[in-house]
VEXLUMBA-947040 format. One line per field, with one value per atom (N, C-alpha, C): residue in three letters; y, x, z; residue number from 0; atom name. Coordinates in nm, 3 decimals. Example, Ala and Ser with C-alpha at 12.3 -4.5 7.8 and 13.67 -1.06 7.14 Angstrom:
<atoms>
code = [ALA:ALA:ALA:SER:SER:SER] .
Y = [-0.569:-0.450:-0.330:-0.225:-0.106:0.003] .
X = [1.319:1.230:1.320:1.285:1.367:1.290] .
Z = [0.780:0.780:0.780:0.708:0.714:0.787] .
pos = [0:0:0:1:1:1] .
site = [N:CA:C:N:CA:C] .
</atoms>
This chain:
<atoms>
code = [MET:MET:MET:ALA:ALA:ALA:PHE:PHE:PHE:PRO:PRO:PRO:LYS:LYS:LYS:THR:THR:THR:GLU:GLU:GLU:GLN:GLN:GLN:GLN:GLN:GLN:TRP:TRP:TRP:ALA:ALA:ALA:GLU:GLU:GLU:ARG:ARG:ARG:ALA:ALA:ALA:ALA:ALA:ALA:ARG:ARG:ARG:PHE:PHE:PHE:LEU:LEU:LEU:LYS:LYS:LYS:ALA:ALA:ALA:GLU:GLU:GLU:LEU:LEU:LEU:LYS:LYS:LYS:ARG:ARG:ARG:ALA:ALA:ALA:ASP:ASP:ASP:VAL:VAL:VAL:THR:THR:THR:TYR:TYR:TYR:ASP:ASP:ASP:GLU:GLU:GLU:LEU:LEU:LEU:ALA:ALA:ALA:ASP:ASP:ASP:ARG:ARG:ARG:LEU:LEU:LEU:LYS:LYS:LYS:GLN:GLN:GLN:TYR:TYR:TYR:GLY:GLY:GLY:PHE:PHE:PHE:GLU:GLU:GLU:GLU:GLU:GLU:THR:THR:THR:ARG:ARG:ARG:ALA:ALA:ALA:SER:SER:SER:VAL:VAL:VAL:ALA:ALA:ALA:ASN:ASN:ASN:LYS:LYS:LYS:LEU:LEU:LEU:ALA:ALA:ALA:ARG:ARG:ARG:ALA:ALA:ALA:THR:THR:THR:MET:MET:MET:SER:SER:SER:ALA:ALA:ALA:HIS:HIS:HIS:PHE:PHE:PHE:LEU:LEU:LEU:LEU:LEU:LEU:ALA:ALA:ALA:SER:SER:SER:LEU:LEU:LEU:ALA:ALA:ALA:ALA:ALA:ALA:ILE:ILE:ILE:GLN:GLN:GLN:VAL:VAL:VAL:ARG:ARG:ARG:ASN:ASN:ASN:ILE:ILE:ILE:ARG:ARG:ARG:LEU:LEU:LEU:GLU:GLU:GLU:ASP:ASP:ASP:LEU:LEU:LEU] .
Y = [-0.462:-0.404:-0.254:-0.207:-0.066:0.020:0.143:0.237:0.284:0.318:0.369:0.495:0.520:0.636:0.747:0.716:0.818:0.828:0.939:0.959:0.850:0.815:0.711:0.575:0.544:0.418:0.416:0.530:0.538:0.516:0.578:0.565:0.421:0.356:0.217:0.125:0.151:0.070:0.088:0.211:0.237:0.168:0.171:0.105:-0.047:-0.105:-0.249:-0.284:-0.199:-0.222:-0.221:-0.121:-0.115:-0.233:-0.272:-0.390:-0.514:-0.530:-0.646:-0.642:-0.525:-0.512:-0.539:-0.496:-0.526:-0.676:-0.741:-0.886:-0.956:-0.913:-0.972:-0.957:-0.842:-0.816:-0.873:-0.931:-0.986:-0.879:-0.761:-0.648:-0.617:-0.610:-0.577:-0.426:-0.385:-0.242:-0.183:-0.259:-0.213:-0.190:-0.285:-0.273:-0.156:-0.137:-0.025:0.106:0.119:0.242:0.270:0.166:0.182:0.224:0.160:0.191:0.332:0.380:0.514:0.623:0.592:0.692:0.745:0.660:0.704:0.805:0.816:0.912:1.032:1.041:1.155:1.142:1.025:1.003:0.957:1.006:0.962:0.884:0.758:0.673:0.566:0.514:0.400:0.290:0.172:0.063:0.106:0.173:0.215:0.318:0.413:0.515:0.455:0.360:0.291:0.212:0.137:0.056:0.143:0.256:0.346:0.402:0.443:0.497:0.394:0.271:0.167:0.121:0.114:0.072:0.175:0.302:0.409:0.455:0.406:0.449:0.601:0.651:0.796:0.836:0.759:0.793:0.896:0.974:1.074:1.007:1.078:1.026:1.012:1.108:1.098:0.983:0.951:0.834:0.707:0.697:0.579:0.563:0.671:0.662:0.627:0.688:0.656:0.512:0.464:0.326:0.228:0.257:0.170:0.172:0.288:0.297:0.218:0.228:0.160:0.008:-0.044:-0.189:-0.230:-0.133:-0.156:-0.201:-0.146:-0.169:-0.076:-0.130:-0.051:-0.011:-0.086:-0.057:-0.079:0.013:-0.007:0.034:-0.036:-0.005:0.030:0.126:0.164:0.044:-0.045:-0.164:-0.253:-0.241:-0.323:-0.267:-0.143:-0.083:-0.137] .
X = [1.972:1.859:1.887:1.866:1.890:1.777:1.810:1.708:1.625:1.500:1.414:1.472:1.433:1.485:1.382:1.255:1.151:1.068:0.998:0.911:0.804:0.746:0.643:0.698:0.818:0.880:0.903:0.945:0.961:0.827:0.721:0.588:0.540:0.559:0.517:0.597:0.724:0.809:0.766:0.736:0.692:0.559:0.468:0.338:0.356:0.440:0.467:0.529:0.620:0.685:0.583:0.494:0.394:0.299:0.259:0.172:0.240:0.368:0.442:0.452:0.476:0.486:0.352:0.243:0.109:0.084:0.121:0.104:0.190:0.314:0.405:0.350:0.287:0.231:0.091:0.037:-0.099:-0.201:-0.187:-0.276:-0.354:-0.486:-0.572:-0.580:-0.636:-0.656:-0.751:-0.853:-0.944:-0.869:-0.785:-0.708:-0.612:-0.548:-0.456:-0.531:-0.647:-0.727:-0.759:-0.796:-0.825:-0.700:-0.588:-0.465:-0.415:-0.441:-0.395:-0.468:-0.583:-0.658:-0.576:-0.495:-0.414:-0.307:-0.282:-0.186:-0.255:-0.386:-0.461:-0.509:-0.503:-0.548:-0.693:-0.771:-0.909:-0.915:-0.879:-0.875:-0.983:-1.019:-1.111:-1.039:-1.099:-1.041:-1.027:-1.130:-1.129:-1.020:-1.001:-0.898:-0.758:-0.737:-0.608:-0.586:-0.687:-0.676:-0.647:-0.714:-0.693:-0.551:-0.502:-0.366:-0.263:-0.283:-0.186:-0.202:-0.323:-0.345:-0.292:-0.308:-0.264:-0.122:-0.065:0.069:0.073:-0.028:-0.039:-0.032:0.034:0.041:0.150:0.128:0.227:0.333:0.441:0.548:0.496:0.416:0.367:0.268:0.192:0.104:0.187:0.290:0.378:0.442:0.498:0.565:0.467:0.350:0.250:0.203:0.187:0.146:0.250:0.376:0.483:0.487:0.466:0.460:0.341:0.227:0.106:0.119:0.201:0.221:0.352:0.412:0.531:0.654:0.673:0.797:0.900:1.007:1.106:1.227:1.256:1.372:1.336:1.382:1.371:1.504:1.537:1.657:1.616:1.680:1.645:1.655:1.748:1.764:1.641:1.560:1.440:1.323:1.335:1.225:1.223] .
Z = [-0.959:-1.028:-1.048:-1.166:-1.198:-1.145:-1.113:-1.068:-1.186:-1.161:-1.269:-1.332:-1.455:-1.527:-1.543:-1.516:-1.530:-1.402:-1.390:-1.274:-1.267:-1.382:-1.385:-1.340:-1.382:-1.339:-1.189:-1.133:-0.987:-0.918:-0.969:-0.910:-0.914:-1.027:-1.040:-0.949:-0.936:-0.849:-0.703:-0.663:-0.525:-0.497:-0.593:-0.575:-0.562:-0.645:-0.635:-0.501:-0.455:-0.327:-0.213:-0.212:-0.106:-0.113:-0.232:-0.246:-0.189:-0.219:-0.168:-0.016:0.040:0.185:0.252:0.190:0.243:0.243:0.135:0.127:0.232:0.245:0.343:0.485:0.513:0.646:0.661:0.554:0.554:0.594:0.532:0.560:0.432:0.445:0.332:0.314:0.201:0.177:0.282:0.321:0.427:0.557:0.593:0.717:0.710:0.596:0.581:0.598:0.535:0.548:0.695:0.769:0.912:0.990:0.962:1.034:1.005:0.884:0.847:0.923:0.979:1.056:1.173:1.234:1.348:1.307:1.177:1.125:1.059:1.077:1.025:0.882:0.825:0.688:0.688:0.596:0.577:0.447:0.453:0.334:0.343:0.229:0.219:0.143:0.143:0.065:-0.080:-0.132:-0.272:-0.300:-0.210:-0.235:-0.229:-0.138:-0.131:-0.260:-0.300:-0.422:-0.544:-0.554:-0.669:-0.670:-0.555:-0.549:-0.592:-0.549:-0.584:-0.729:-0.777:-0.916:-1.014:-0.982:-1.071:-1.043:-0.933:-0.889:-0.873:-0.801:-0.782:-0.636:-0.554:-0.412:-0.387:-0.284:-0.244:-0.156:-0.138:-0.050:0.092:0.138:0.276:0.293:0.190:0.196:0.205:0.124:0.127:0.265:0.318:0.448:0.560:0.561:0.663:0.649:0.528:0.505:0.558:0.532:0.582:0.734:0.793:0.939:0.992:0.923:0.967:0.966:0.875:0.871:0.937:1.005:1.088:1.011:0.893:0.819:0.882:0.930:1.003:0.919:0.817:0.733:0.587:0.504:0.359:0.296:0.192:0.115:-0.026:-0.085:-0.222:-0.316:-0.288:-0.373:-0.367:-0.258:-0.245:-0.325:-0.370:-0.447:-0.587] .
pos = [0:0:0:1:1:1:2:2:2:3:3:3:4:4:4:5:5:5:6:6:6:7:7:7:8:8:8:9:9:9:10:10:10:11:11:11:12:12:12:13:13:13:14:14:14:15:15:15:16:16:16:17:17:17:18:18:18:19:19:19:20:20:20:21:21:21:22:22:22:23:23:23:24:24:24:25:25:25:26:26:26:27:27:27:28:28:28:29:29:29:30:30:30:31:31:31:32:32:32:33:33:33:34:34:34:35:35:35:36:36:36:37:37:37:38:38:38:39:39:39:40:40:40:41:41:41:42:42:42:43:43:43:44:44:44:45:45:45:46:46:46:47:47:47:48:48:48:49:49:49:50:50:50:51:51:51:52:52:52:53:53:53:54:54:54:55:55:55:56:56:56:57:57:57:58:58:58:59:59:59:60:60:60:61:61:61:62:62:62:63:63:63:64:64:64:65:65:65:66:66:66:67:67:67:68:68:68:69:69:69:70:70:70:71:71:71:72:72:72:73:73:73:74:74:74:75:75:75:76:76:76:77:77:77:78:78:78] .
site = [N:CA:C:N:CA:C:N:CA:C:N:CA:C:N:CA:C:N:CA:C:N:CA:C:N:CA:C:N:CA:C:N:CA:C:N:CA:C:N:CA:C:N:CA:C:N:CA:C:N:CA:C:N:CA:C:N:CA:C:N:CA:C:N:CA:C:N:CA:C:N:CA:C:N:CA:C:N:CA:C:N:CA:C:N:CA:C:N:CA:C:N:CA:C:N:CA:C:N:CA:C:N:CA:C:N:CA:C:N:CA:C:N:CA:C:N:CA:C:N:CA:C:N:CA:C:N:CA:C:N:CA:C:N:CA:C:N:CA:C:N:CA:C:N:CA:C:N:CA:C:N:CA:C:N:CA:C:N:CA:C:N:CA:C:N:CA:C:N:CA:C:N:CA:C:N:CA:C:N:CA:C:N:CA:C:N:CA:C:N:CA:C:N:CA:C:N:CA:C:N:CA:C:N:CA:C:N:CA:C:N:CA:C:N:CA:C:N:CA:C:N:CA:C:N:CA:C:N:CA:C:N:CA:C:N:CA:C:N:CA:C:N:CA:C:N:CA:C:N:CA:C:N:CA:C:N:CA:C:N:CA:C:N:CA:C:N:CA:C:N:CA:C:N:CA:C] .
</atoms>
């Protein structure tokens, strides 16, 4: 799979990746919002849903989300 060529494509790919990881971990947006509190984030189900729908999440949100659902390894090829 080729890497994205634009910033928007990278953002969309990252959002799809996080959605897939949430599904794989069987974690809802509500659960993710709750889990992110331990990392200092004040998120709601709606704010999580909006970030993923618009592909507007920050790198630190992505990393904290992956930590919250206990993803231990990621490969760029998986994005």
